N, CA, C and O atoms as a DFTB+ gen file, in Angstrom:
548 C
 N C O
     1  1     -37.216     140.584     127.697
     2  2     -36.332     139.800     128.535
     3  2     -35.046     139.500     127.766
     4  3     -35.111     139.065     126.616
     5  1     -33.879     139.724     128.375
     6  2     -32.615     139.471     127.679
     7  2     -32.460     137.995     127.300
     8  3     -33.019     137.104     127.941
     9  1     -31.697     137.774     126.256
    10  2     -31.428     136.408     125.812
    11  2     -30.337     135.840     126.711
    12  3     -29.285     136.455     126.883
    13  1     -30.584     134.685     127.273
    14  2     -29.633     134.102     128.218
    15  2     -28.411     133.532     127.501
    16  3     -28.443     133.225     126.309
    17  1     -27.350     133.407     128.264
    18  2     -26.127     132.800     127.742
    19  2     -26.394     131.354     127.318
    20  3     -25.853     130.882     126.318
    21  1     -27.231     130.661     128.086
    22  2     -27.577     129.266     127.751
    23  2     -28.302     129.193     126.410
    24  3     -28.051     128.287     125.616
    25  1     -29.203     130.146     126.156
    26  2     -29.902     130.165     124.863
    27  2     -28.929     130.439     123.724
    28  3     -29.015     129.815     122.666
    29  1     -28.002     131.375     123.940
    30  2     -27.034     131.676     122.880
    31  2     -26.125     130.474     122.629
    32  3     -25.707     130.234     121.496
    33  1     -25.822     129.727     123.675
    34  2     -25.017     128.523     123.493
    35  2     -25.766     127.514     122.614
    36  3     -25.179     126.914     121.715
    37  1     -27.052     127.334     122.876
    38  2     -27.853     126.405     122.070
    39  2     -27.933     126.869     120.621
    40  3     -27.880     126.056     119.698
    41  1     -28.060     128.169     120.425
    42  2     -28.153     128.716     119.074
    43  2     -26.826     128.568     118.335
    44  3     -26.797     128.109     117.193
    45  1     -25.737     128.952     118.980
    46  2     -24.429     129.004     118.308
    47  2     -23.755     127.630     118.242
    48  3     -23.335     127.205     117.166
    49  1     -23.650     126.947     119.350
    50  2     -22.927     125.664     119.366
    51  2     -23.751     124.503     118.821
    52  3     -23.237     123.653     118.094
    53  1     -25.042     124.474     119.180
    54  2     -25.880     123.349     118.793
    55  2     -26.683     123.607     117.525
    56  3     -27.215     122.675     116.921
    57  1     -26.770     124.877     117.120
    58  2     -27.508     125.205     115.900
    59  2     -29.011     125.040     116.035
    60  3     -29.681     124.677     115.068
    61  1     -29.550     125.302     117.218
    62  2     -30.990     125.154     117.455
    63  2     -31.745     126.230     116.673
    64  3     -31.892     127.358     117.141
    65  1     -32.216     125.876     115.493
    66  2     -32.828     126.837     114.582
    67  2     -34.167     127.365     115.095
    68  3     -34.503     128.524     114.850
    69  1     -34.925     126.545     115.794
    70  2     -36.215     126.994     116.318
    71  2     -36.014     128.054     117.411
    72  3     -36.720     129.061     117.452
    73  1     -35.047     127.807     118.287
    74  2     -34.731     128.788     119.323
    75  2     -34.157     130.055     118.690
    76  3     -34.452     131.165     119.134
    77  1     -33.341     129.885     117.655
    78  2     -32.773     131.021     116.928
    79  2     -33.878     131.948     116.433
    80  3     -33.831     133.156     116.666
    81  1     -34.866     131.386     115.754
    82  2     -35.963     132.190     115.202
    83  2     -36.770     132.849     116.328
    84  3     -37.103     134.031     116.249
    85  1     -37.074     132.090     117.357
    86  2     -37.857     132.626     118.477
    87  2     -37.160     133.813     119.137
    88  3     -37.778     134.852     119.366
    89  1     -35.882     133.657     119.439
    90  2     -35.141     134.713     120.133
    91  2     -34.846     135.888     119.207
    92  3     -34.838     137.034     119.655
    93  1     -34.607     135.625     117.936
    94  2     -34.378     136.705     116.980
    95  2     -35.631     137.561     116.825
    96  3     -35.552     138.787     116.746
    97  1     -36.786     136.904     116.782
    98  2     -38.048     137.648     116.664
    99  2     -38.280     138.513     117.905
   100  3     -38.655     139.680     117.788
   101  1     -38.057     137.944     119.088
   102  2     -38.214     138.709     120.327
   103  2     -37.310     139.933     120.325
   104  3     -37.749     141.040     120.637
   105  1     -36.054     139.729     119.975
   106  2     -35.084     140.818     119.988
   107  2     -35.404     141.850     118.910
   108  3     -35.318     143.053     119.157
   109  1     -35.769     141.391     117.727
   110  2     -36.126     142.312     116.650
   111  2     -37.276     143.216     117.040
   112  3     -37.267     144.404     116.718
   113  1     -38.259     142.675     117.724
   114  2     -39.413     143.474     118.172
   115  2     -39.004     144.483     119.238
   116  3     -39.491     145.613     119.249
   117  1     -38.117     144.077     120.127
   118  2     -37.675     144.957     121.210
   119  2     -36.868     146.138     120.665
   120  3     -36.923     147.237     121.216
   121  1     -36.130     145.911     119.599
   122  2     -35.271     146.965     119.062
   123  2     -36.072     148.122     118.463
   124  3     -35.576     149.246     118.377
   125  1     -37.301     147.845     118.053
   126  2     -38.126     148.901     117.455
   127  2     -38.264     150.067     118.440
   128  3     -38.644     149.889     119.597
   129  1     -37.951     151.228     117.956
   130  2     -38.059     152.418     118.783
   131  2     -36.820     152.715     119.613
   132  3     -36.684     153.812     120.156
   133  1     -35.924     151.756     119.715
   134  2     -34.709     151.962     120.505
   135  2     -33.459     152.071     119.637
   136  3     -32.492     152.733     120.013
   137  1     -33.483     151.429     118.491
   138  2     -32.336     151.458     117.587
   139  2     -32.868     151.610     116.161
   140  3     -33.908     151.054     115.807
   141  1     -32.139     152.365     115.361
   142  2     -32.564     152.540     113.973
   143  2     -32.061     151.379     113.131
   144  3     -31.090     150.710     113.484
   145  1     -32.735     151.154     112.017
   146  2     -32.270     150.090     111.117
   147  2     -30.879     150.422     110.588
   148  3     -30.096     149.510     110.321
   149  1     -30.556     151.689     110.431
   150  2     -29.217     152.081     109.966
   151  2     -28.156     151.663     110.980
   152  3     -27.110     151.140     110.595
   153  1     -28.409     151.883     112.261
   154  2     -27.458     151.478     113.298
   155  2     -27.258     149.969     113.291
   156  3     -26.132     149.481     113.382
   157  1     -28.357     149.240     113.182
   158  2     -28.293     147.779     113.190
   159  2     -27.591     147.272     111.936
   160  3     -26.735     146.390     112.016
   161  1     -27.946     147.821     110.787
   162  2     -27.335     147.377     109.528
   163  2     -25.847     147.671     109.482
   164  3     -25.078     146.887     108.926
   165  1     -25.435     148.783     110.057
   166  2     -24.003     149.126     110.082
   167  2     -23.225     148.049     110.843
   168  3     -22.171     147.601     110.390
   169  1     -23.747     147.640     111.991
   170  2     -23.096     146.574     112.760
   171  2     -23.134     145.251     111.992
   172  3     -22.157     144.501     111.974
   173  1     -24.271     144.981     111.365
   174  2     -24.409     143.737     110.606
   175  2     -23.416     143.699     109.448
   176  3     -22.850     142.648     109.148
   177  1     -23.207     144.826     108.805
   178  2     -22.254     144.903     107.689
   179  2     -20.840     144.550     108.164
   180  3     -20.125     143.806     107.493
   181  1     -20.449     145.077     109.302
   182  2     -19.132     144.760     109.858
   183  2     -19.038     143.275     110.196
   184  3     -18.032     142.625     109.911
   185  1     -20.082     142.758     110.797
   186  2     -20.103     141.336     111.148
   187  2     -19.999     140.480     109.891
   188  3     -19.271     139.487     109.869
   189  1     -20.720     140.862     108.855
   190  2     -20.724     140.103     107.606
   191  2     -19.330     140.081     106.973
   192  3     -18.931     139.072     106.391
   193  1     -18.589     141.185     107.084
   194  2     -17.215     141.225     106.566
   195  2     -16.340     140.211     107.295
   196  3     -15.510     139.539     106.684
   197  1     -16.534     140.111     108.598
   198  2     -15.777     139.126     109.380
   199  2     -16.137     137.724     108.915
   200  3     -15.260     136.886     108.704
   201  1     -17.417     137.476     108.760
   202  2     -17.865     136.152     108.316
   203  2     -17.286     135.799     106.946
   204  3     -16.848     134.671     106.724
   205  1     -17.288     136.760     106.037
   206  2     -16.786     136.503     104.678
   207  2     -15.274     136.247     104.665
   208  3     -14.769     135.548     103.787
   209  1     -14.566     136.806     105.624
   210  2     -13.116     136.625     105.649
   211  2     -12.700     135.293     106.283
   212  3     -11.537     134.898     106.195
   213  1     -13.651     134.605     106.921
   214  2     -13.374     133.328     107.590
   215  2     -13.446     132.220     106.542
   216  3     -14.514     131.985     105.975
   217  1     -12.335     131.533     106.272
   218  2     -12.365     130.490     105.234
   219  2     -13.253     129.304     105.628
   220  3     -13.461     129.030     106.810
   221  1     -13.762     128.620     104.625
   222  2     -14.650     127.474     104.884
   223  2     -13.890     126.259     105.407
   224  3     -14.470     125.390     106.059
   225  1     -12.616     126.202     105.126
   226  2     -11.797     125.140     105.704
   227  2     -10.452     125.745     106.096
   228  3     -10.068     126.808     105.607
   229  1      -9.757     125.064     106.972
   230  2      -8.455     125.549     107.442
   231  2      -7.435     124.434     107.310
   232  3      -6.774     124.053     108.276
   233  1      -7.321     123.919     106.092
   234  2      -6.417     122.799     105.855
   235  2      -4.994     123.257     105.567
   236  3      -4.042     122.550     105.898
   237  1      -4.834     124.416     104.961
   238  2      -3.491     124.917     104.651
   239  2      -3.079     125.954     105.690
   240  3      -3.915     126.472     106.430
   241  1      -1.802     126.246     105.734
   242  2      -1.297     127.256     106.664
   243  2      -1.904     128.623     106.351
   244  3      -2.194     129.398     107.263
   245  1      -2.094     128.917     105.078
   246  2      -2.685     130.195     104.683
   247  2      -4.136     130.294     105.167
   248  3      -4.560     131.336     105.668
   249  1      -4.885     129.213     105.013
   250  2      -6.271     129.207     105.477
   251  2      -6.352     129.319     106.996
   252  3      -7.239     129.986     107.528
   253  1      -5.432     128.672     107.684
   254  2      -5.403     128.767     109.143
   255  2      -5.100     130.198     109.581
   256  3      -5.673     130.686     110.555
   257  1      -4.202     130.865     108.866
   258  2      -3.874     132.255     109.180
   259  2      -5.088     133.155     108.929
   260  3      -5.365     134.063     109.713
   261  1      -5.803     132.900     107.842
   262  2      -7.009     133.680     107.539
   263  2      -8.066     133.458     108.624
   264  3      -8.710     134.402     109.082
   265  1      -8.232     132.194     109.027
   266  2      -9.190     131.873     110.091
   267  2      -8.814     132.588     111.379
   268  3      -9.673     133.158     112.052
   269  1      -7.530     132.557     111.723
   270  2      -7.075     133.199     112.954
   271  2      -7.300     134.706     112.919
   272  3      -7.665     135.303     113.932
   273  1      -7.086     135.320     111.766
   274  2      -7.329     136.760     111.621
   275  2      -8.818     137.079     111.734
   276  3      -9.201     138.064     112.365
   277  1      -9.654     136.243     111.122
   278  2     -11.104     136.451     111.191
   279  2     -11.583     136.261     112.629
   280  3     -12.433     137.013     113.106
   281  1     -11.044     135.264     113.316
   282  2     -11.419     135.030     114.716
   283  2     -11.012     136.224     115.578
   284  3     -11.764     136.654     116.453
   285  1      -9.827     136.746     115.324
   286  2      -9.348     137.929     116.043
   287  2     -10.299     139.108     115.807
   288  3     -10.666     139.814     116.747
   289  1     -10.692     139.315     114.556
   290  2     -11.622     140.398     114.218
   291  2     -12.961     140.199     114.929
   292  3     -13.577     141.161     115.385
   293  1     -13.404     138.947     115.020
   294  2     -14.664     138.653     115.708
   295  2     -14.571     139.014     117.187
   296  3     -15.481     139.635     117.736
   297  1     -13.485     138.631     117.825
   298  2     -13.297     138.944     119.245
   299  2     -13.240     140.463     119.443
   300  3     -13.791     140.983     120.414
   301  1     -12.581     141.166     118.533
   302  2     -12.486     142.625     118.632
   303  2     -13.795     143.325     118.279
   304  3     -13.962     144.512     118.556
   305  1     -14.711     142.598     117.673
   306  2     -16.033     143.145     117.388
   307  2     -16.782     143.412     118.697
   308  3     -17.626     144.307     118.753
   309  1     -16.484     142.653     119.735
   310  2     -17.114     142.838     121.051
   311  2     -16.912     144.251     121.593
   312  3     -17.888     144.904     121.961
   313  1     -15.670     144.741     121.654
   314  2     -15.472     146.124     122.114
   315  2     -16.147     147.161     121.208
   316  3     -16.606     148.199     121.685
   317  1     -16.206     146.880     119.916
   318  2     -16.902     147.805     119.021
   319  2     -18.394     147.860     119.372
   320  3     -19.004     148.929     119.374
   321  1     -18.964     146.692     119.666
   322  2     -20.364     146.658     120.095
   323  2     -20.557     147.496     121.360
   324  3     -21.526     148.245     121.481
   325  1     -19.638     147.359     122.278
   326  2     -19.727     148.110     123.537
   327  2     -19.647     149.612     123.269
   328  3     -20.399     150.387     123.860
   329  1     -18.749     150.022     122.390
   330  2     -18.616     151.433     122.035
   331  2     -19.916     151.950     121.408
   332  3     -20.398     153.022     121.773
   333  1     -20.473     151.200     120.478
   334  2     -21.715     151.617     119.825
   335  2     -22.861     151.711     120.839
   336  3     -23.739     152.565     120.714
   337  1     -22.844     150.842     121.825
   338  2     -23.871     150.870     122.863
   339  2     -23.736     152.126     123.718
   340  3     -24.735     152.690     124.166
   341  1     -22.504     152.558     123.941
   342  2     -22.299     153.795     124.692
   343  2     -22.844     154.993     123.923
   344  3     -23.364     155.935     124.523
   345  1     -22.727     154.960     122.601
   346  2     -23.247     156.046     121.761
   347  2     -24.756     155.944     121.567
   348  3     -25.448     156.961     121.505
   349  1     -25.268     154.710     121.472
   350  2     -26.681     154.460     121.181
   351  2     -27.192     153.393     122.153
   352  3     -27.095     152.197     121.877
   353  1     -27.725     153.826     123.268
   354  2     -28.143     152.911     124.335
   355  2     -29.167     151.884     123.864
   356  3     -29.276     150.811     124.457
   357  1     -29.914     152.188     122.817
   358  2     -30.926     151.267     122.311
   359  2     -30.362     149.981     121.733
   360  3     -31.096     149.024     121.489
   361  1     -29.060     149.965     121.516
   362  2     -28.411     148.765     120.974
   363  2     -27.984     147.781     122.060
   364  3     -27.454     146.715     121.745
   365  1     -28.203     148.116     123.331
   366  2     -27.696     147.300     124.444
   367  2     -28.124     145.834     124.356
   368  3     -27.279     144.948     124.482
   369  1     -29.406     145.557     124.144
   370  2     -29.876     144.153     124.128
   371  2     -29.242     143.386     122.970
   372  3     -28.852     142.229     123.125
   373  1     -29.141     144.031     121.819
   374  2     -28.502     143.391     120.671
   375  2     -27.035     143.117     120.971
   376  3     -26.543     142.015     120.727
   377  1     -26.342     144.109     121.493
   378  2     -24.917     143.945     121.807
   379  2     -24.694     142.835     122.826
   380  3     -23.778     142.027     122.676
   381  1     -25.519     142.792     123.848
   382  2     -25.366     141.750     124.874
   383  2     -25.581     140.355     124.279
   384  3     -24.842     139.423     124.596
   385  1     -26.586     140.215     123.421
   386  2     -26.843     138.910     122.797
   387  2     -25.684     138.514     121.891
   388  3     -25.243     137.364     121.912
   389  1     -25.190     139.457     121.098
   390  2     -24.092     139.136     120.178
   391  2     -22.802     138.819     120.933
   392  3     -22.068     137.906     120.555
   393  1     -22.526     139.568     121.994
   394  2     -21.313     139.280     122.775
   395  2     -21.403     137.897     123.413
   396  3     -20.406     137.178     123.481
   397  1     -22.590     137.524     123.879
   398  2     -22.772     136.166     124.416
   399  2     -22.562     135.143     123.316
   400  3     -21.933     134.110     123.545
   401  1     -23.077     135.414     122.128
   402  2     -22.891     134.503     121.001
   403  2     -21.438     134.370     120.602
   404  3     -20.970     133.271     120.307
   405  1     -20.717     135.490     120.591
   406  2     -19.293     135.472     120.227
   407  2     -18.513     134.555     121.167
   408  3     -17.603     133.848     120.734
   409  1     -18.866     134.565     122.438
   410  2     -18.167     133.697     123.405
   411  2     -18.319     132.212     123.063
   412  3     -17.496     131.394     123.475
   413  1     -19.356     131.868     122.318
   414  2     -19.594     130.459     121.986
   415  2     -19.098     130.067     120.597
   416  3     -19.222     128.909     120.198
   417  1     -18.543     131.016     119.867
   418  2     -17.986     130.684     118.555
   419  2     -16.665     129.953     118.771
   420  3     -15.786     130.431     119.488
   421  1     -16.543     128.805     118.149
   422  2     -15.341     127.972     118.241
   423  2     -14.454     128.254     117.030
   424  3     -14.882     128.089     115.887
   425  1     -13.243     128.671     117.282
   426  2     -12.289     128.989     116.212
   427  2     -12.140     127.834     115.222
   428  3     -11.886     128.071     114.041
   429  1     -12.289     126.610     115.672
   430  2     -12.090     125.440     114.816
   431  2     -13.384     124.901     114.203
   432  3     -13.358     123.901     113.487
   433  1     -14.502     125.550     114.478
   434  2     -15.803     125.106     113.951
   435  2     -16.503     126.281     113.283
   436  3     -17.227     127.027     113.944
   437  1     -16.300     126.454     111.994
   438  2     -16.881     127.590     111.280
   439  2     -18.409     127.617     111.400
   440  3     -19.029     128.679     111.353
   441  1     -18.996     126.436     111.553
   442  2     -20.462     126.390     111.636
   443  2     -20.972     127.183     112.836
   444  3     -22.099     127.675     112.799
   445  1     -20.181     127.322     113.894
   446  2     -20.626     128.116     115.040
   447  2     -20.720     129.592     114.651
   448  3     -21.636     130.296     115.076
   449  1     -19.775     130.049     113.848
   450  2     -19.852     131.419     113.331
   451  2     -21.067     131.567     112.427
   452  3     -21.764     132.580     112.476
   453  1     -21.318     130.565     111.608
   454  2     -22.461     130.595     110.696
   455  2     -23.781     130.678     111.473
   456  3     -24.690     131.409     111.081
   457  1     -23.878     129.936     112.558
   458  2     -25.094     129.975     113.379
   459  2     -25.302     131.368     113.977
   460  3     -26.427     131.866     114.020
   461  1     -24.217     131.994     114.436
   462  2     -24.334     133.344     114.982
   463  2     -24.729     134.327     113.875
   464  3     -25.527     135.236     114.106
   465  1     -24.178     134.146     112.689
   466  2     -24.526     135.005     111.560
   467  2     -26.002     134.856     111.198
   468  3     -26.670     135.847     110.904
   469  1     -26.507     133.639     111.218
   470  2     -27.922     133.404     110.931
   471  2     -28.808     134.083     111.971
   472  3     -29.849     134.650     111.638
   473  1     -28.387     134.022     113.225
   474  2     -29.135     134.691     114.291
   475  2     -29.165     136.199     114.050
   476  3     -30.228     136.818     114.106
   477  1     -28.008     136.784     113.784
   478  2     -27.920     138.229     113.570
   479  2     -28.756     138.635     112.356
   480  3     -29.458     139.646     112.389
   481  1     -28.680     137.852     111.297
   482  2     -29.467     138.139     110.088
   483  2     -30.968     138.098     110.391
   484  3     -31.724     138.937     109.901
   485  1     -31.392     137.135     111.187
   486  2     -32.810     137.029     111.548
   487  2     -33.244     138.218     112.414
   488  3     -34.353     138.729     112.257
   489  1     -32.378     138.653     113.319
   490  2     -32.690     139.825     114.146
   491  2     -32.880     141.043     113.246
   492  3     -33.834     141.802     113.414
   493  1     -31.972     141.225     112.296
   494  2     -32.077     142.356     111.361
   495  2     -33.405     142.288     110.613
   496  3     -34.105     143.293     110.488
   497  1     -33.744     141.111     110.120
   498  2     -34.998     140.954     109.367
   499  2     -36.198     141.322     110.231
   500  3     -37.066     142.074     109.789
   501  1     -36.259     140.808     111.442
   502  2     -37.394     141.106     112.319
   503  2     -37.425     142.581     112.718
   504  3     -38.501     143.169     112.835
   505  1     -36.262     143.175     112.925
   506  2     -36.230     144.604     113.273
   507  2     -36.771     145.448     112.123
   508  3     -37.501     146.414     112.350
   509  1     -36.420     145.091     110.904
   510  2     -36.912     145.826     109.732
   511  2     -38.414     145.615     109.578
   512  3     -39.153     146.561     109.305
   513  1     -38.861     144.385     109.751
   514  2     -40.299     144.099     109.672
   515  2     -41.058     144.963     110.672
   516  3     -42.076     145.565     110.329
   517  1     -40.567     145.025     111.900
   518  2     -41.238     145.817     112.944
   519  2     -41.241     147.298     112.604
   520  3     -42.236     147.988     112.823
   521  1     -40.135     147.782     112.072
   522  2     -40.015     149.200     111.736
   523  2     -40.940     149.580     110.585
   524  3     -41.485     150.684     110.556
   525  1     -41.111     148.670     109.648
   526  2     -41.891     148.985     108.447
   527  2     -43.364     148.618     108.567
   528  3     -44.126     148.827     107.623
   529  1     -43.779     148.077     109.706
   530  2     -45.210     147.775     109.902
   531  2     -45.999     149.069     109.857
   532  3     -45.568     150.078     110.417
   533  1     -47.157     149.054     109.194
   534  2     -47.962     150.266     109.195
   535  2     -48.450     150.585     110.607
   536  3     -48.802     149.697     111.384
   537  1     -48.456     151.873     110.908
   538  2     -48.913     152.299     112.217
   539  2     -50.432     152.332     112.244
   540  3     -51.059     152.780     111.284
   541  1     -51.032     151.861     113.335
   542  2     -52.489     151.909     113.429
   543  2     -52.970     153.367     113.502
   544  3     -52.308     154.229     114.082
   545  1     -54.103     153.609     112.915
   546  2     -54.642     154.991     112.889
   547  2     -55.468     155.276     114.086
   548  3     -55.994     156.381     114.224
């Protein structure tokens, strides 16, 4: 079942860690067989670069400019997700969840980006766990 916009709002804006883990586990399990860990990690790497470029505070004009550039990169990550989904249909559920999460990231609240990053990281972890589980004989 797709992750609802309301759930992503709770995860990103409110930081609901229990819902984050629950939905990340569901999504990670669903991705098995539909998307490779390489495809997922490639997207995660790009997302992580955006997160790292977002300053922890925006008190100076330079920090505000860095924040604005990182926010711009985050918004443009949405079309990249869509493109990757066109190439690899198995990424659709992940892309839809992340695009919903991106809509709830507040440019002035870095913690919202952090919550989305934690969600994405948990999805990656669960997807890898599912992929590396031994197959029953």
